[in-house]
C-alpha positions in Angstrom: 233.4 137.7 76.8 230.8 138.1 74.1 228.2 139.1 76.7 230.4 141.8 78.1 231.0 143.2 74.7 227.3 143.2 74.1 226.8 144.9 77.4 229.2 147.7 76.4 227.5 148.1 72.9 223.9 148.3 74.7 225.3 150.8 77.2 226.7 152.9 74.6 223.6 152.9 72.5 221.4 153.7 75.7 223.7 156.7 76.6 223.9 157.8 73.0 220.4 157.6 71.8 218.0 157.1 74.7 219.3 159.4 77.6 218.2 163.0 77.6 221.2 164.9 78.7 220.4 168.3 80.5 221.1 171.4 78.6 224.0 173.8 79.4 221.6 176.5 81.0 220.1 173.8 83.3 223.6 172.6 84.3 224.6 176.1 85.2 221.5 176.9 87.3 221.7 173.7 89.0 225.2 174.2 89.9 224.5 177.7 91.2 221.8 176.2 93.4 223.9 173.5 94.8 226.9 175.9 95.5 224.7 178.3 97.5 223.1 175.4 99.4 226.6 174.0 100.2 227.8 177.4 101.5 224.6 177.9 103.7 224.9 174.3 105.0 228.7 174.9 105.8 227.9 178.2 107.6 225.3 176.5 109.7 227.5 173.6 110.6 230.3 176.0 111.5 227.8 178.0 113.8 226.5 174.9 115.5 230.1 173.5 115.9 231.3 176.9 117.6 228.2 177.0 119.8 228.7 173.4 121.0 232.5 174.1 121.5 231.8 177.3 123.7 229.0 175.5 125.6 231.2 172.5 126.4 234.2 174.8 127.3 231.8 176.8 129.7 230.5 173.5 131.2 233.9 172.1 131.7 235.2 175.4 133.4 232.2 175.4 135.7 232.9 171.8 136.7 236.7 172.4 137.3 235.6 175.5 139.5 233.1 173.3 141.5 235.6 170.6 142.2 238.5 172.8 143.0 
């Protein structure tokens, strides 16, 4: 149990005194970049999904017409 407490004390010391935390402005700009990238990726994924959905529907429709 002593080693676990030493681990917790060491972790706290590391986080408190040795980690360089980002500034508020850096966090805001990073959040904006991630949000924009997420929206762009979601729109791209939606577009590809719609394209494949319509293509598969057309292919299935043509196959149904060929075999009927």
